[in-house]
C-alpha positions in Angstrom: -1.9 -19.8 -6.6 -4.7 -21.3 -4.5 -6.6 -19.2 -2.0 -4.6 -20.4 1.1 -1.3 -19.8 -0.8 -2.3 -16.3 -1.8 -3.4 -15.5 1.8 -0.1 -16.8 3.2 1.9 -14.8 0.6 0.0 -11.6 1.4 0.5 -12.2 5.1 4.2 -12.5 4.7 4.3 -9.5 2.4 2.4 -7.4 5.0 4.7 -8.6 7.8 7.8 -7.6 5.7 6.2 -4.3 4.9 5.3 -3.5 8.5 8.3 -5.0 10.3 11.0 -5.3 7.6 14.4 -6.6 8.2 16.4 -5.4 11.3 20.1 -5.4 11.9 22.3 -4.1 14.8 26.0 -3.4 15.3 27.9 -2.6 18.4 29.1 0.8 19.4 32.7 1.6 18.4 35.2 3.5 20.5 38.0 5.7 19.2 40.6 7.7 21.3 40.9 11.3 20.1 43.3 13.6 21.9 43.2 11.3 24.9 39.4 11.2 25.1 37.2 8.3 24.5 34.8 9.0 21.6 31.9 6.5 21.0 30.6 6.1 17.4 28.4 4.0 15.2 29.9 2.7 11.9 27.6 2.6 8.9 29.4 1.7 5.7 32.2 4.2 5.3 30.8 6.8 7.7 30.8 7.2 11.5 28.0 8.9 13.4 27.7 9.9 17.0 25.1 8.5 19.4 21.9 10.3 19.2 22.0 10.4 15.3 19.2 9.2 13.2 19.3 8.9 9.4 17.9 7.2 6.3 20.2 5.4 3.8 18.4 5.3 0.5 21.1 3.2 -1.1 20.4 0.4 1.5 16.8 1.4 2.0 17.2 1.6 5.8 16.4 3.9 8.7 19.1 3.8 11.3 19.5 5.1 14.9 22.8 5.3 16.7 22.7 5.0 20.5 25.2 4.2 23.1 24.0 0.6 22.7 25.1 0.6 19.0 23.5 1.1 15.6 20.0 -0.2 14.9 18.7 -0.2 11.3 15.4 -1.3 9.8 14.4 -1.6 6.2 12.2 1.2 4.8 8.7 0.2 3.7 8.5 -2.8 1.4 12.2 -2.7 0.5 12.4 -6.5 -0.1 13.4 -7.9 -3.4 10.7 -9.7 -5.3 11.9 -12.5 -7.6 9.7 -13.8 -10.5 10.2 -16.5 -13.1 12.2 -15.6 -16.2 9.1 -16.1 -18.5 7.0 -13.3 -17.0 6.2 -10.1 -18.9 6.7 -8.0 -15.8 9.4 -7.7 -13.0 9.5 -5.8 -9.8 12.1 -3.0 -9.5 13.1 -1.3 -6.3 12.7 2.5 -6.9 12.9 4.9 -4.0 12.9 1.9 -1.6 9.5 0.7 -2.9 8.7 -2.1 -5.3 7.2 -1.1 -8.6 6.0 -3.5 -11.3 7.5 -2.6 -14.7 7.6 -4.3 -18.1 10.6 -6.7 -18.3 11.5 -5.5 -21.8 11.0 -1.8 -21.0 11.6 -0.8 -17.4 10.4 2.7 -18.1 6.8 1.5 -18.5 4.5 0.4 -15.7 3.2 -3.2 -15.9 -0.5 -3.5 -16.6 -2.3 -5.1 -13.6 -3.4 -8.1 -15.6 0.3 -9.0 -16.4 1.6 -8.9 -12.8 2.7 -12.4 -11.9 0.7 -14.2 -9.2 2.5 -17.6 -9.1 6.0 -18.7 -8.3 7.1 -15.3 -6.9 9.2 -14.8 -3.8 10.4 -11.9 -1.6 13.7 -11.6 0.2 15.0 -8.8 2.5 17.7 -6.5 1.4 
């Protein structure tokens, strides 16, 4: 990568780390014993307005309000894609990217083997 390309990639990475991905869903309404009960749906669970939680399977922090469910990715939870011929890959562990050896994911990647070209990052 050339200097400007590295700078652009780092800027995008920082933006993704600070702001992450955001998604929103509308509030749901259920009638229980004749009463209107608002709720937010997240996967297979329903939560009440005023609830905040972190989903470590989806790497999101969510807040349920009467306006609906707002969720943002935690930290740098984007997926990093590298070419198939690299010695190291990035794995998402505890909602953070970790560089590990491609042929042995239990071992950290030495800094000199972390790829610097033809890599991309996508939100979860």
